[in-house]
C-alpha positions in Angstrom: 97.0 145.9 38.6 95.9 149.2 40.2 94.4 147.4 43.1 97.7 145.5 43.7 99.6 148.9 43.6 97.2 150.3 46.1 97.6 147.2 48.3 101.4 147.5 48.2 101.2 151.1 49.1 98.7 150.4 51.8 100.9 147.8 53.3 103.8 150.2 53.5 101.6 152.8 55.1 100.5 150.3 57.9 104.1 149.8 58.8 104.4 153.5 59.8 101.2 153.4 61.9 101.2 153.1 65.7 99.7 149.6 65.4 103.1 148.3 64.6 104.2 148.8 68.2 102.8 145.4 69.6 104.5 143.6 66.7 108.1 145.2 67.1 109.1 143.1 70.2 108.6 139.9 68.2 110.6 141.2 65.3 113.5 142.7 67.3 113.8 139.6 69.5 114.9 137.7 66.4 117.7 140.1 65.4 120.6 138.2 66.8 119.3 134.8 65.6 120.3 133.3 62.3 118.4 134.9 59.4 117.2 131.7 57.6 116.3 129.8 60.7 114.7 132.5 62.9 114.2 135.8 61.1 112.9 134.6 57.7 110.1 132.3 59.0 108.5 135.1 60.9 107.5 137.3 57.9 106.7 134.2 55.9 104.2 133.1 58.6 102.8 136.6 58.7 102.4 136.8 54.9 100.7 133.3 54.8 98.4 134.3 57.6 97.2 137.4 55.8 96.9 135.4 52.5 94.9 132.6 54.2 92.5 134.9 55.9 91.9 136.9 52.7 91.5 133.8 50.7 89.0 132.3 53.1 87.0 135.5 53.0 87.1 135.7 49.3 86.2 132.1 48.6 84.0 131.5 51.6 82.0 134.8 51.5 79.1 133.3 49.6 78.6 130.3 51.9 79.2 132.2 55.1 75.7 133.7 54.8 74.2 130.2 54.6 76.0 128.9 57.7 75.3 132.1 59.8 72.9 130.3 62.1 75.4 127.7 63.0 78.0 130.4 63.6 75.7 132.0 66.1 75.2 128.8 68.0 78.9 128.2 68.1 79.4 131.8 69.3 76.9 131.2 72.1 78.5 128.0 73.1 82.0 129.6 73.2 80.7 132.5 75.1 79.1 130.2 77.7 82.4 128.1 78.0 84.4 131.2 78.5 82.0 132.6 81.0 82.3 129.3 83.0 86.0 129.5 82.7 86.0 133.0 84.3 83.9 131.6 87.3 85.9 128.3 88.0 89.6 128.1 88.5 89.5 124.3 87.9 87.7 124.8 84.5 90.1 127.5 83.6 93.1 125.3 84.4 91.6 122.4 82.4 90.8 124.6 79.3 94.2 126.3 79.4 96.3 123.1 79.8 96.6 122.3 76.0 97.6 126.0 75.1 100.1 126.1 78.0 101.6 122.8 76.8 101.8 124.1 73.2 103.5 127.3 74.4 106.0 125.3 76.5 106.9 123.2 73.5 107.4 126.3 71.3 109.4 128.1 74.0 113.0 128.4 73.2 115.5 127.1 75.8 118.6 129.0 76.4 121.2 126.9 74.4 119.1 125.5 71.5 118.2 128.8 69.9 115.1 129.4 67.8 113.9 126.9 65.3 112.2 127.4 62.0 108.9 126.0 63.2 108.9 128.3 66.3 109.5 131.4 64.2 107.0 130.4 61.7 104.3 129.8 64.4 105.3 133.2 66.0 104.8 134.8 62.5 101.4 133.3 62.2 100.4 134.6 65.7 101.8 138.0 64.9 99.8 138.0 61.7 96.6 137.5 63.7 97.8 140.1 66.2 98.3 142.7 63.5 95.2 141.8 61.4 92.8 144.3 63.2 95.3 147.2 62.7 95.5 146.4 59.0 91.7 146.3 58.7 91.2 149.2 56.3 93.9 147.9 54.0 92.6 144.4 54.2 89.2 145.7 53.3 90.5 147.2 50.2 92.2 144.0 49.2 89.3 141.8 50.0 87.0 144.1 48.0 89.4 143.9 45.1 89.6 140.1 45.5 85.8 139.8 45.6 85.4 141.8 42.5 88.0 139.8 40.6 87.0 136.5 42.1 89.4 133.7 43.3 92.3 133.4 40.8 96.1 133.7 40.8 96.0 137.5 40.4 94.1 138.0 43.6 96.4 135.6 45.5 99.4 137.7 44.3 97.6 140.8 45.4 97.0 139.5 48.8 100.6 138.4 49.2 101.7 141.9 47.9 99.8 143.5 50.8 101.4 141.5 53.5 103.6 143.9 55.6 106.2 141.1 55.9 106.8 141.2 52.2 107.3 145.0 52.1 
């Protein structure tokens, strides 16, 4: 219970940090949209992102050590692919095509307005954007989750930390 209280307090304190500045345009862009269709899915996506990252870290912490060598190989392959992408415009266009297509599908057109799925995906992306800024607080929560183990109390604690729920 004490760790959950600290997590909620830490979540409130991360909102007043300068790290909030990159997130504000996404939040304020939704102010004139309908609350249920546009504004609400954004914090829900952020909260679920933080909870998913923390849950994966708490549950997968033990086996992450075992697959460390595979992670290194994957990191080297990705580093080489991104290096080739920086050298060749053709490879860069080929690798970027699926992400550009996804962005174009999620892009709101003038008359249709924002949809629930677009706001939810934006909330997930915003959660990943803000995750490094909330690192110290996430460290506290992940430590508390690791001590308590995976159960419903640790899941509630991770959701309490989410800045979107504050």
